[in-house]
MIBA-141979 format. One record per residue (C-alpha): residue number from 1; residue in three letters; y, x, z. Coordinates in Angstrom, 2 decimals. Each point is the difference from the previous one (the first is absolute). Last residue first. Example, Ala and Ser with C-alpha at 12.3 -4.5 7.8 and 13.67 -1.06 7.14 Angstrom:
REM residues 2
<seq:2	type:SER	north:-1.06	east:13.67	up:7.14>
<seq:1	type:ALA	north:-3.44	east:-1.37	up:0.66>
//
This chain:
REM residues 177
<seq:177	type:PRO	north:-2.16	east:36.55	up:-0.62>
<seq:176	type:VAL	north:-1.60	east:-3.42	up:0.65>
<seq:175	type:LYS	north:0.11	east:-2.16	up:-3.07>
<seq:174	type:ALA	north:1.07	east:-3.58	up:0.67>
<seq:173	type:PRO	north:-2.65	east:-2.60	up:-0.78>
<seq:172	type:ALA	north:0.50	east:-1.74	up:-3.33>
<seq:171	type:VAL	north:1.52	east:-3.43	up:0.42>
<seq:170	type:PRO	north:-1.98	east:-3.22	up:0.09>
<seq:169	type:LEU	north:1.52	east:-2.98	up:-1.78>
<seq:168	type:SER	north:2.05	east:-2.64	up:1.75>
<seq:167	type:TRP	north:0.70	east:-3.69	up:-0.43>
<seq:166	type:HIS	north:2.28	east:-1.85	up:2.41>
<seq:165	type:ALA	north:0.56	east:-3.74	up:0.33>
<seq:164	type:ASP	north:2.19	east:-2.39	up:1.97>
<seq:163	type:ARG	north:0.05	east:-3.80	up:0.36>
<seq:162	type:PHE	north:-3.26	east:-0.21	up:-1.89>
<seq:161	type:ARG	north:-1.11	east:-3.56	up:-0.52>
<seq:160	type:TRP	north:-2.33	east:-2.46	up:1.74>
<seq:159	type:LYS	north:0.35	east:-3.69	up:-0.74>
<seq:158	type:GLY	north:0.10	east:-2.97	up:2.43>
<seq:157	type:ASN	north:3.74	east:-0.57	up:-0.33>
<seq:156	type:GLN	north:0.62	east:3.59	up:0.98>
<seq:155	type:ARG	north:-2.71	east:2.40	up:1.11>
<seq:154	type:GLU	north:1.10	east:3.62	up:0.19>
<seq:153	type:ALA	north:-1.90	east:3.12	up:-0.99>
<seq:152	type:LEU	north:1.65	east:3.26	up:1.03>
<seq:151	type:GLY	north:-1.13	east:2.81	up:-2.21>
<seq:150	type:THR	north:-1.85	east:3.25	up:-0.25>
<seq:149	type:PHE	north:-1.74	east:1.46	up:-3.03>
<seq:148	type:TYR	north:-1.83	east:3.31	up:-0.29>
<seq:147	type:GLY	north:-0.85	east:2.02	up:-3.05>
<seq:146	type:ASN	north:-2.39	east:0.52	up:-2.87>
<seq:145	type:GLU	north:1.36	east:0.00	up:-3.52>
<seq:144	type:THR	north:-2.05	east:-0.28	up:-3.16>
<seq:143	type:GLY	north:1.50	east:0.31	up:-3.46>
<seq:142	type:GLN	north:3.64	east:-0.44	up:-0.90>
<seq:141	type:PRO	north:3.15	east:0.69	up:1.93>
<seq:140	type:MET	north:3.28	east:-0.99	up:-1.64>
<seq:139	type:GLY	north:2.45	east:2.19	up:-1.90>
<seq:138	type:LYS	north:-1.17	east:-0.89	up:-3.48>
<seq:137	type:VAL	north:-1.18	east:-3.19	up:-1.68>
<seq:136	type:GLY	north:-1.00	east:0.64	up:-3.62>
<seq:135	type:PRO	north:-3.21	east:-1.99	up:0.03>
<seq:134	type:ARG	north:-0.14	east:-2.57	up:2.81>
<seq:133	type:LEU	north:-0.94	east:1.46	up:3.36>
<seq:132	type:GLU	north:-3.45	east:0.05	up:1.56>
<seq:131	type:ILE	north:0.03	east:0.22	up:3.79>
<seq:130	type:VAL	north:-2.99	east:0.19	up:2.32>
<seq:129	type:GLU	north:1.14	east:-0.51	up:3.57>
<seq:128	type:THR	north:-2.08	east:1.04	up:2.96>
<seq:127	type:TYR	north:1.11	east:-1.02	up:3.45>
<seq:126	type:SER	north:-0.14	east:1.04	up:3.62>
<seq:125	type:VAL	north:0.95	east:-2.67	up:2.49>
<seq:124	type:GLY	north:2.64	east:-0.89	up:2.58>
<seq:123	type:VAL	north:1.10	east:-3.50	up:0.88>
<seq:122	type:VAL	north:2.52	east:-1.17	up:2.60>
<seq:121	type:CYS	north:-0.34	east:-3.68	up:0.83>
<seq:120	type:LEU	north:2.63	east:-2.67	up:0.58>
<seq:119	type:ASP	north:-0.33	east:-3.80	up:0.13>
<seq:118	type:GLU	north:-2.37	east:-0.61	up:2.93>
<seq:117	type:THR	north:1.61	east:2.98	up:1.68>
<seq:116	type:LEU	north:-0.36	east:3.78	up:-0.08>
<seq:115	type:VAL	north:-3.44	east:0.36	up:-1.53>
<seq:114	type:ASP	north:-0.63	east:3.66	up:-0.78>
<seq:113	type:LEU	north:-2.46	east:0.06	up:-2.87>
<seq:112	type:ARG	north:-1.71	east:3.07	up:-1.36>
<seq:111	type:LEU	north:-1.87	east:-0.08	up:-3.32>
<seq:110	type:ASP	north:-2.35	east:2.97	up:-0.30>
<seq:109	type:GLY	north:-2.28	east:-1.28	up:-2.75>
<seq:108	type:GLY	north:2.50	east:1.07	up:-2.62>
<seq:107	type:TRP	north:2.17	east:-2.41	up:-1.96>
<seq:106	type:ARG	north:-0.52	east:-0.15	up:-3.74>
<seq:105	type:LEU	north:2.77	east:-0.57	up:-2.53>
<seq:104	type:GLU	north:-0.72	east:0.04	up:-3.72>
<seq:103	type:ILE	north:2.83	east:0.17	up:-2.50>
<seq:102	type:HIS	north:0.00	east:-0.64	up:-3.72>
<seq:101	type:GLN	north:2.27	east:0.47	up:-3.00>
<seq:100	type:PHE	north:2.98	east:0.54	up:2.25>
<seq:99	type:ASN	north:3.56	east:0.78	up:-1.12>
<seq:98	type:GLN	north:1.11	east:-3.62	up:-0.24>
<seq:97	type:ALA	north:-0.78	east:-0.40	up:3.72>
<seq:96	type:ILE	north:2.90	east:2.29	up:0.96>
<seq:95	type:GLN	north:2.52	east:-2.21	up:-1.77>
<seq:94	type:PRO	north:-1.46	east:-3.16	up:1.54>
<seq:93	type:ILE	north:-0.12	east:1.66	up:3.47>
<seq:92	type:ALA	north:3.62	east:1.18	up:0.06>
<seq:91	type:GLN	north:1.85	east:-3.29	up:0.57>
<seq:90	type:ALA	north:-2.44	east:-1.32	up:2.61>
<seq:89	type:ALA	north:0.01	east:3.37	up:1.81>
<seq:88	type:ALA	north:3.81	east:0.11	up:0.11>
<seq:87	type:GLN	north:0.08	east:-3.58	up:1.29>
<seq:86	type:GLY	north:-2.53	east:0.80	up:2.71>
<seq:85	type:ASN	north:2.02	east:2.82	up:1.50>
<seq:84	type:PRO	north:0.64	east:3.76	up:-0.12>
<seq:83	type:PHE	north:-2.72	east:0.58	up:-2.61>
<seq:82	type:ALA	north:-1.36	east:3.50	up:-0.72>
<seq:81	type:LEU	north:1.31	east:1.80	up:3.09>
<seq:80	type:GLN	north:-1.45	east:3.50	up:-0.12>
<seq:79	type:GLY	north:-2.45	east:1.40	up:2.56>
<seq:78	type:ASN	north:-2.99	east:-0.02	up:-2.30>
<seq:77	type:VAL	north:0.69	east:-3.54	up:-1.16>
<seq:76	type:ALA	north:2.20	east:-2.28	up:2.08>
<seq:75	type:MET	north:0.25	east:-3.77	up:-0.13>
<seq:74	type:PHE	north:2.51	east:-2.29	up:1.62>
<seq:73	type:PHE	north:0.05	east:-3.68	up:0.89>
<seq:72	type:GLU	north:2.45	east:-1.43	up:2.56>
<seq:71	type:PRO	north:2.52	east:-0.95	up:-2.70>
<seq:70	type:GLY	north:-2.27	east:-2.74	up:-1.28>
<seq:69	type:ASP	north:-2.73	east:-0.24	up:-2.63>
<seq:68	type:ALA	north:-2.96	east:0.87	up:2.18>
<seq:67	type:PHE	north:-2.50	east:1.89	up:-2.15>
<seq:66	type:TYR	north:-3.39	east:-1.57	up:-0.73>
<seq:65	type:ARG	north:0.75	east:-2.49	up:-2.74>
<seq:64	type:GLN	north:2.17	east:2.51	up:-1.89>
<seq:63	type:TRP	north:-2.83	east:2.54	up:0.24>
<seq:62	type:ALA	north:-1.99	east:-2.02	up:-2.53>
<seq:61	type:MET	north:2.33	east:1.29	up:-2.74>
<seq:60	type:PRO	north:-1.61	east:3.42	up:0.49>
<seq:59	type:GLY	north:-3.15	east:-0.97	up:-1.90>
<seq:58	type:GLU	north:-1.68	east:-3.39	up:-0.15>
<seq:57	type:SER	north:-3.68	east:0.80	up:0.68>
<seq:56	type:THR	north:0.42	east:3.19	up:2.03>
<seq:55	type:VAL	north:3.18	east:-1.12	up:1.78>
<seq:54	type:ASP	north:-1.67	east:-3.34	up:0.74>
<seq:53	type:HIS	north:-3.21	east:1.46	up:1.43>
<seq:52	type:ALA	north:1.76	east:2.66	up:2.09>
<seq:51	type:VAL	north:2.44	east:-2.56	up:1.46>
<seq:50	type:ALA	north:-2.72	east:-2.61	up:0.57>
<seq:49	type:THR	north:-2.12	east:2.47	up:2.01>
<seq:48	type:MET	north:3.04	east:0.90	up:2.12>
<seq:47	type:PHE	north:0.69	east:-3.69	up:0.68>
<seq:46	type:LEU	north:-3.62	east:-0.63	up:0.95>
<seq:45	type:ARG	north:0.18	east:2.89	up:2.48>
<seq:44	type:VAL	north:3.31	east:-1.41	up:1.27>
<seq:43	type:ASN	north:-1.64	east:-3.38	up:0.62>
<seq:42	type:ALA	north:-2.97	east:1.49	up:1.84>
<seq:41	type:GLU	north:2.27	east:2.16	up:2.18>
<seq:40	type:VAL	north:2.26	east:-2.95	up:0.80>
<seq:39	type:VAL	north:-2.98	east:-2.15	up:0.97>
<seq:38	type:ALA	north:-1.47	east:2.79	up:2.14>
<seq:37	type:ARG	north:3.30	east:0.45	up:1.85>
<seq:36	type:SER	north:0.14	east:-3.71	up:0.74>
<seq:35	type:ALA	north:-3.56	east:0.06	up:1.40>
<seq:34	type:PRO	north:0.71	east:3.15	up:2.04>
<seq:33	type:LYS	north:3.06	east:-1.56	up:1.65>
<seq:32	type:LEU	north:3.24	east:1.47	up:-1.17>
<seq:31	type:VAL	north:1.99	east:2.16	up:2.38>
<seq:30	type:ARG	north:3.52	east:-1.19	up:0.57>
<seq:29	type:ALA	north:2.85	east:1.88	up:-1.66>
<seq:28	type:SER	north:1.94	east:-3.00	up:-1.30>
<seq:27	type:GLU	north:-0.40	east:-1.92	up:3.27>
<seq:26	type:VAL	north:1.31	east:2.76	up:2.26>
<seq:25	type:PRO	north:-2.53	east:2.02	up:1.94>
<seq:24	type:ALA	north:-0.70	east:-1.12	up:3.58>
<seq:23	type:HIS	north:2.23	east:1.64	up:2.57>
<seq:22	type:CYS	north:-1.06	east:2.96	up:2.13>
<seq:21	type:GLY	north:1.63	east:2.80	up:-1.95>
<seq:20	type:LEU	north:3.46	east:-1.39	up:0.60>
<seq:19	type:SER	north:-0.67	east:-0.29	up:3.74>
<seq:18	type:GLY	north:0.40	east:3.67	up:0.68>
<seq:17	type:MET	north:3.32	east:0.18	up:-1.79>
<seq:16	type:LEU	north:1.30	east:-3.00	up:1.93>
<seq:15	type:ALA	north:-1.14	east:1.43	up:3.33>
<seq:14	type:ILE	north:1.60	east:3.35	up:-0.77>
<seq:13	type:ILE	north:3.26	east:-1.70	up:-1.04>
<seq:12	type:LEU	north:-0.02	east:-2.16	up:3.15>
<seq:11	type:ALA	north:-0.60	east:3.03	up:2.23>
<seq:10	type:VAL	north:2.85	east:1.89	up:-1.70>
<seq:9	type:VAL	north:2.33	east:-2.98	up:0.52>
<seq:8	type:LEU	north:-1.02	east:-0.27	up:3.66>
<seq:7	type:GLY	north:0.56	east:3.71	up:0.56>
<seq:6	type:LEU	north:3.44	east:-0.25	up:-1.58>
<seq:5	type:GLN	north:0.82	east:-2.93	up:2.27>
<seq:4	type:ARG	north:-1.18	east:1.97	up:3.09>
<seq:3	type:THR	north:2.02	east:3.04	up:-1.04>
<seq:2	type:ARG	north:3.13	east:-2.17	up:-0.34>
<seq:1	type:MET	north:-0.52	east:-1.47	up:3.47>
//
């Protein structure tokens, strides 16, 4: 009798495990219809264009409009955490902006979008940034930088903002002995 019960339990577990892969995806992970995906992609492309335009015309202060201001936000630069949250970014940006005479941000033509939901989209794109610092500012990069940017764009209250961001510069290839 005990063997039969154990066999029944094993059969139920196997049946349950087999059926898990057969259910429809949960609501939050559903696949977007092509029309919805296209709308998100178009809106995020416009958002990215606005970011580059505003940072170029207004300087680093424009970033405050485009970074989420809550605890969910973080930004890393070259593998180092630059801002652990939105409040830290909001506090630091005015001080950082004082160092810039001019900045020009251009996204590359290789923008990649990974639409996750109607309100979330991963972005990846090469960038060129031309930085001119105010006279006497030391310890900050100046000149032209070319790198890669990734971020998670999130739409809240009808506006797109970066929930997360990462900037990276290319590293020199390792020398082979």
